[in-house]
C-alpha positions as CSV (number, residue, x, y, z in Angstrom):
1,M,188.6,-22.7,330.8
2,A,192.4,-22.9,331.0
3,G,192.6,-23.5,327.2
4,S,190.7,-20.4,326.6
5,R,193.4,-18.2,328.1
6,T,195.1,-17.1,324.8
7,I,196.7,-13.8,325.5
8,P,200.3,-14.3,326.9
9,Y,201.3,-12.3,330.0
10,A,203.8,-10.1,327.9
11,V,201.0,-9.1,325.4
12,H,198.7,-8.4,328.4
13,A,201.3,-6.0,329.9
14,A,201.7,-4.2,326.4
15,I,198.1,-3.9,326.0
16,E,197.8,-2.3,329.5
17,T,200.8,-0.1,328.8
18,I,198.9,1.4,325.6
19,A,195.4,1.4,327.1
20,A,196.5,3.3,330.3
21,P,197.3,6.6,328.7
22,A,194.1,6.4,326.6
23,I,192.2,5.9,329.6
24,M,193.8,9.0,331.2
25,A,193.2,11.1,328.1
26,A,189.8,10.1,327.0
27,P,187.7,12.0,329.6
28,L,189.6,15.2,328.8
29,L,189.5,14.7,325.1
30,L,185.7,13.9,325.3
31,G,184.9,16.7,327.5
32,F,183.6,14.8,330.5
33,G,183.4,16.4,333.7
34,E,186.0,16.7,336.4
35,A,184.9,13.6,338.4
36,T,185.2,11.4,335.4
37,A,188.5,13.0,334.5
38,V,190.0,12.4,337.9
39,A,188.6,8.7,338.0
40,G,190.1,8.2,334.5
41,I,193.5,9.5,335.5
42,V,193.7,7.5,338.7
43,I,192.6,4.3,337.0
44,G,194.9,4.8,334.1
45,A,198.0,5.7,336.4
46,L,197.4,2.7,338.4
47,L,197.0,0.5,335.5
48,L,200.1,2.0,333.8
49,G,202.2,1.4,336.9
50,L,200.9,-2.2,337.2
51,A,201.7,-2.8,333.4
52,V,205.2,-1.2,333.5
53,Q,206.4,-3.3,336.4
54,A,204.9,-6.5,334.8
55,A,207.3,-6.1,331.8
56,S,210.2,-5.8,333.9
57,P,212.3,-9.0,334.8
58,R,212.5,-7.4,338.4
59,R,208.6,-7.4,339.1
60,T,207.6,-5.8,342.4
61,V,204.1,-7.5,342.0
62,P,204.1,-11.2,341.6
63,V,202.4,-12.6,338.5
64,S,200.1,-14.5,340.7
65,A,198.8,-11.3,342.4
66,H,198.4,-9.4,339.1
67,A,195.2,-10.9,337.9
68,G,193.7,-10.1,341.4
69,L,194.8,-6.3,341.1
70,D,193.3,-6.1,337.6
71,Y,190.1,-7.3,338.7
72,T,190.2,-4.9,341.4
73,L,191.0,-2.0,339.2
74,A,188.0,-3.0,336.9
75,A,185.7,-3.2,339.9
76,G,186.9,0.3,340.9
77,A,186.3,1.6,337.4
78,A,182.7,0.1,337.3
79,I,181.9,1.4,340.7
80,A,183.1,4.9,339.9
81,G,181.1,4.7,336.7
82,L,177.9,3.8,338.5
83,A,178.6,6.4,341.3
84,I,179.2,9.1,338.7
85,G,176.1,8.2,336.6
86,I,174.0,8.3,339.7
87,A,175.4,11.4,341.2
88,T,175.4,13.6,338.3
89,G,173.1,11.9,335.8
90,E,175.7,12.1,333.1
91,W,175.3,8.6,332.1
92,A,177.7,8.6,329.2
93,Q,180.5,9.4,331.5
94,G,179.3,6.5,333.7
95,I,179.1,4.2,330.8
96,F,182.7,5.2,329.7
97,L,184.2,4.1,333.2
98,V,182.0,0.9,333.3
99,G,183.2,0.0,329.7
100,V,186.8,0.4,330.9
101,G,186.1,-1.9,333.8
102,A,184.4,-4.4,331.4
103,A,187.3,-4.3,329.0
104,Q,189.8,-4.9,331.9
105,V,187.8,-7.9,333.0
106,A,187.7,-9.2,329.3
107,L,191.6,-8.8,329.0
108,T,192.4,-10.4,332.5
109,A,190.0,-13.4,331.7
110,L,191.8,-14.2,328.5
111,T,195.2,-13.8,329.8
112,R,197.6,-16.7,330.6
113,F,199.2,-15.6,333.9
114,S,202.5,-17.1,333.5
115,V,206.2,-16.3,332.6
116,P,208.9,-18.7,331.3
117,A,211.3,-19.8,333.8
118,G,214.0,-17.3,334.4
119,A,212.1,-14.3,332.9
């Protein structure tokens, strides 16, 4: 499995830095409801914070913990999507958030969580 981890950690952080604002804006641009907008903004903000600190040489979150936090965010997005879908019947909104979670799982699973010595 280790050989299939092809995305370097720095690229992972760059992808998250680009994706986070898109996750925050998409519910508003797509005309989704308030609950989905709030969930998207919270998930996007947390993801952006995690990504920005990952790119810094003075990381506040150890590289070893980053994957766990990514998976936790992915689970939160999927659970929020299911809850919104069930509570409101707006399944397009729920599918959007579940898709965000699935994309985060895929990105995390394909990432090599290591940095060069001294970086």
